[in-house]
N, C-alpha and C positions, 0 to 999 in steps of 0.2 A: 744491831741486831742479828742473831739468826735464827732461821725457821728452821724448824722440825720438820719431817716427811710430815704427808696429813693421817691424821685421827680417822675410824672409823665413819667417823659425823662429816668425812671432809672441811674439816677445818683443823690449821696449821695446831700446832704446840711452838706456842711462845718461849723463846730462850736465850738466853747469851750467856758469854764465856765468861765466869768471874776469877777472881784470885783465889778466890776462897776453894772453889769447886774443886781447881785444880792441884790446888795444896791437897783437897781431898784424895782426888785421885792417887797421884806421885805417893801421898804416906801409905795408904791401903796397897798400893801394887808393891809396896817394900815386903809383903809378903811372899813374892814372887823370887827376892833375894834370894830370902832365906831356904827356898828350895831351891834355885841355883848354886850357891853357896856349898850345900852340900852335894849337889851334883858335882861338881868340882874339887872338891876337897878330897873326895872317897879314892881316885886314882892317884894322886898325886902320894898318899898317906901310905898305900900299900905301896907304893915302890920305894919308897923309903925304907933304906938298911936298918937304922933303928927301930925303926916300928917293928918290922917284919922279925929281926933282933927278941925284940921282948915277946910278940905273943905268935911270929910262928918262925921260929927258928928251924924248923925242916925245910921250910919255902926258901929260906937264906941261905941255909946250904948248899942246895940245889941251884938259887941262879947265880951261883960263884963254878956251879963245873962247866969249864969249858966246852965240854963236849955234849951238856944238854941242847934237850931238843927246844929247837928257838918256839915253837906254839907251845910247849907242855909245860914250861918252867913255873908258873905262876897259877898252873891245872889245880887249885885245890879249894873241896867245899867249904869248910870253915873260914879262909878269905872271902870268898865270894858271899859268902853270910855276912861278914862283915860290912859289905855296901848294902848286901839284898836285904837285913831285917828290917829295914830303914822302910820299904816301903808294904812288908808283907802288917806293921806294925799300921802304915799309913790306911792301908786298905779297912782294915778294922775300925778304926777310927774316923772315918770318912762316913760311916752310918750314922757314929752319933754326934757327928759334927753338922751333921745333917739335921739330925732333933735340934741343935742348941740354935742352928739358924733361926729355925719354925720358932722356935719358944723364947729363946732367948735376943734373937736379933742375931744381922749382922757383923754387928761392931764387936759387941763382946764376946762372939764366937772368936771374931779377929785375935780380939786382944789374948783370949784365954791360948791361942794357938805362941805368940810372943811369949808367954810363962813357960809353956811346955819347953821351946827351943831355948831361950834362958837358961831353965833346969839344964837342960839335954848338953848341953855346952861344955855346961862346968864339971861334971862329970865325964864326960866323954875326955876331956880336958885335963883334969885328974884323975882317970880312972886308974887302979894298981892293977886291975889284971882282965883277962880275957872276958867274964862275967860282965863287972861291970860295965865296959866298954860295950861288950852289945847291949848291955840293958839303956845304955845311954843315946843308942843310935836308935831304940827303940822309941825311945821320947822324942828325940828328934822326929821319929814316924808318925807320932800323936802330931806333932807339934803342923808338919806337915801336911798330914790330911785336915788339920780344922780352917789350915792357912787356904789351902787349896779348894777347898770345899768352900768357905766366905768370903775370899779378895772376889773371883772373878765373878759372884754375882752380884758380889759391891757393887763391882766397876758396873756391870750390865745395867744396873738397876737406877745407878744416879747420871747416865751419857744420855743424851738427846739419841735417838736415832740416828739421824745423820752423821756423828760422830762416838757409834756405839763401838764400830769396831775398832777405830785407831784407841778408842781408852779402854777398851779392854785387853788388845794388843801392848797394854802399861806395862800388862802381867807378865807376860811371855819377854818383853825388853828386861825387868829387871831379874829375871830369872839368867835370862845372858850376860844382865854383869856383872851378878854373883857369879857365875859360874867362871865367865874372865877374871873377878878378884880374886876365887879361890886358886884359879893357878897361881894368879901369880905371885898369892902367898904361899904356893907349896913349892915356887922357883925361888923364894927369899929366903924360906925356910929350910930346903934340902939339906944345906950344907950347915945346921946348927946342930951340932950336937950336945949332948945324943937327945936333946926333949923339943928337936922340930916339928915333930909331928905333934907334942902336944900344944903347942903355939899356932899351929894348925886349925887343930879342931875344937881348939878354946875358943880363937878368935870367930866362931860361928854366934858365938851369943851378942854379937854389936850389930847385927840385923837386928836381931831378937828383942835388944833393949830397943832400939829404935821405932820397931813395931810399935812393941808395946804406948810410949810414949804418943804416937802416931796416931792409937786407936783412941787416944783421950781427946784430940785436936776434931776426929772426922765427928761425921751428923749421922746417926742413924739414915739409910733409905727408906725415902715416902714407904714403897711399897711392905715392907717389913712395919713399916710402924701401923699403916692400913688396916695390914694382914692381920694384926695381934690386938683390934679397935681403939688405937691412936689418933683417930680419923684427924684432932685440931692440929698436933705434929708432924703430924704427916703435911697437913697441911703447908704447915712454917717452914717444915724441908725441904718440898717440894718448893716453894717460889726462894727457897734461899739458894738450892743446888742450882735451881733456872735464872736467878736472880731478877725474875720480871715476879709481878704482883695475881697478873692474871693469869692465874695455872686452870682457870675450872675445867679446862676443854682435857687436861690429860688428865684431873685428880677424878673427873668421871671417868676415866678408862679406868682407870686403878682401883678405883672403890668397886666397881661393877665387876673387874677378873678376883677381885677379891671379896665379892661376894658369891661369886661359884665355887671360887677357891674353899670357903665356909659348906657349902655341902659336901664339899668330899670329906670324912671322917677320918676314912685310910689311906693315903695319898699314896704307899707303895704298894696297894692291892691295884689301884687306880692302874698302877703304872701296867699293870697285867690284862689290863683291859685292849679291846681290840684299837681304839682310838688313839692310842698310847704308842702305840708297836711305832709307828714310823719317828718321832723325837728320840725314841732309846733304845733306837734301832741307829740311828745316826748317830748320839750320841758315844753309844758303846763301841758302833765300828771305829769310828774316829778313835777316841783313844787307842785301839787293839792297831790299828792302822800308824799310829802316831810313833809307837814302841817298836813296833815291826819293819820300820826303814831303817835301822838300828841305830836312830842319831845318839840314845843313852849307852850304847856299847862303847859308843866311840868318847863322848862324854867322860860317861866311867873309869872308862880304864887305856885314853887316850896317851898317858904317859908308858902304863905299860904297852900298851901296840904300838907306839913309836920306838919303843926298847925291841920290841920282837924283829924289828923293821931295819935294827942294825941304830940306830941312835943313843950314845952314854945319857948317864940320866939326868946330866943337866940339859943336855938335848932335846932329849923328850920331854921336859917339863916345858920347854923356850918353844918345842912347836906346839904343845898345846897349849900355849898361852896363846901363839898367833892364829890358831881355828878360835880363841876362846875372843879375842878382835873382832875377829869377822864374822863370827855370830853376832856379838854386838851391832855393827855395824851395820849389818843385815837385816837385822830387826826392826830399822827403820823405815828399809822401803815397804815390809806392809804394814807400818804405822801412816805410811804417807797416801798408799796404794791400794789399801783395803778397802775402803768406804769408797774409791773411784771406778775402781778396776772389776772388783766384786772377790767375794771366796776359791766360786767355780777356779775362774780363771789362773788363779795364782796356785792351787793347789795341782791342778793339770803339765800349767809348767814346771812346776817342780819336782813332777813323778818324771818328765822328760829328762831334767837333767841327773838328778841323784841316778836314775840306772845307766847313766851314760857314766857318770862319777866310780858307781860302786863295779858295774863293770869291767871298765879301765884300770880299777886296784887290783881285780884282784886276776886278768891276767898278768900281772906285771909280777903280784906274789908268787903265783901260779907258774911260771915260768924261773923268775930267778932268786926267791926267797927257798930255797933245803932246809932241811932241820938245822943244820950245823951251819956256820959262815954270817953272812950282812950280805944285805943287799949292796951292789956298788951306792955312792955317794948319789949323784946324777937320778940314775933312779929313784931313792930315797925321797930326794927331792921333787919329783914328780909325783910319787903316793902322795908328802905331804899338800900339792898343790890342786889335787883329787881331793881326797878329804877338805880342804878347806873349802873348793867349790861346792861340793855334799852341804859340807854346813850351812852355807852360805842361803842356799834352795832352800834349806829343813827352816831354816832360819824366820823364811819374808812368805810361808805358807803353814805346813805341816805343823809348828811349831805355835806359833800362834792360835790357829785355827780349830789345835785340837781344845784349847780352852775356851776361845768365844762362839765356836758354835753351837756345844752344849749350854753355856749362860744362855743363850739367848732364844732358844727352839722347846722350852716347854711351857706351856698355860703354867698361870702364876699356880696351881690349887696344887700342879706335882712339881714345881721348879725347885724347893730345892733337893726332894726324893728324887726327881731323875739326875740333877746336878753329881748327887751321892751315887748314884749308877756307874757314871762318868767320871770322876774319881778313883772310886775306887776299884774300875775296871783298869786305869790308866794305871795306880797303882800296882796292881794282881800281875799286870806285863810287863811293868817295870820292874817290878821283883822275881818275875820267872826269867827278863833276860840279863838282870845283875846277877843273879845266880846260876846263870847257865852258860855266860858268855865265854870266859878263860875254859871251860870246858871245853864248848864250841870249838874255841880259835884251836884245840890243841888235837881234838878228831876231825875237825873239816877242813883243814888249815885254811889257806885261801877261798875256797868254795862256801866262807862264814857270808863272804860278799857276793857273793851269784846269789844264796839262801836271801839274802834283805833284796838285794834286787828284785828276785821273783816277785817276791811281795811288794813292791814298788808300782809292778806292774798292774795286779790284784785290785793294788788302791786305786792309780789312775782311771779304770775301768769300774771301780764303784763310784767316783766321784762323774763319771759322763752318764750314767745312768742313772742313779740314785738318790744325788748330793741334790738337794734344790739352794735356790741363791737365794740369799737370806739378805743382801745388801738393802740397807732406807726403810728395809720392811719395821712397824713399832715394833717392839718386845710383846705389846700383849693381842699382836693380831699375827701371828704367826697361821695359826691355825687358817683365819677366816683367810688371808694371801698367800700362805706358801702350803698348807696341807690339801686343803680342798681345790686347787688348782693343780698341783702335778700329777701328772699322766701314770702313774705308778699308787704314791701314797692317798691318792684321792679314794682310792675304793676301800682304803681302813677307815676312811673317815663318817661318820654318823648321817644320813641322808637328809638331805633339807626337810624340815617335819617335825624327824624324832632325834630330841636330846638328848646327849649324852648321857649316859646312866649314871647318875653319883652314887657315889660310894662314900 
């Protein structure tokens, strides 16, 4: 039997890992695979000649010009909108997803995400014109918004405290697997003319179908059931996911948290109060920093980026596959270490490694890659290695922590609303990076690597002074054990004897 960290009454929560709860973790985490597949598929599709000929013929013609500027051949706002429109839709959808999580529950919200994704895959795969192609992307975005809201919350609420980090990181693991699968698909269908891009976009429906059937198998979280007044079902759900009958201690803590939550009638307004500043600031900043590592610029446009460095189309797609494999394998490091080493140490170590890789890549490109011509093969290989080392460090740090930390730091009364802010912030800055990266590459050239390196320094300072460690703390004890004792954030918490204002 596995015993979790103690509760506020100092009695441990009893639990053991059953086959059913592992199945629930895996089924839910497939929401991450949907998200990852779309991240990975976009860059490969936008690099396919058949796709460019049909929807962006001017870019295709520009690409063929031998003397075209290496850094600017893909600089087109509509092409970037194909990738970024999804994230703008996800930003808006995340607030509807927050309401769905509260009113309907986590499981139905996950099911809605799968339905949107299946519809989007069909529309994108068969899109006859640019308008319907973008509509398909928007539907993908709604699915991503619902999935990214519900899945991390689901995983954090069903996981015992001492395994919560590893369980939640399954979401990030499946994102990386989705990216890898997408890169493999791009590599496989890149020479299937003229419909390779249709196959790549249409196959996004497969993880959506899998998630739909998974949503029929998983149970609702105890917190969601009790929050909506289903106490008996909540007890049964808790017994099932913990694998033991004696769940009274944990059940009482969940009930107490939900009773406090019922007193809050307007959770979004509650987020604007002083005591909500610490978790909201952390959740929003972690999402901003995750995007300004530059990771999604690399993942969205890896084939395009490698073509800029001088790789041919197949070589660029293969290089993207290699980075995808590194991404998946490195995420396992986080799963194994996050609940032992802690969140802060992984983030700080990664900042050092990412800074070195970004500066190294920038220096090589600044000196050796001019507007025309290509990199020397050996130097291009060095850049690929540096990109892989960058992806490696991101995969065990800012990637999974970006979803884990916001999902565990809010009290239950503002949990879905707070996480909606986190998801929407992620989508907003993902949209900004996706929409701007190719233009930034054109105007900043190799300087774009130095731009992201500067942000990595800011991130490291933030973690060092403002990010508390949440390893092993029960999800409903964050206020008592984290915010009330942090040297900076404790100043925002209600003083002893003065309860927080209910709204």
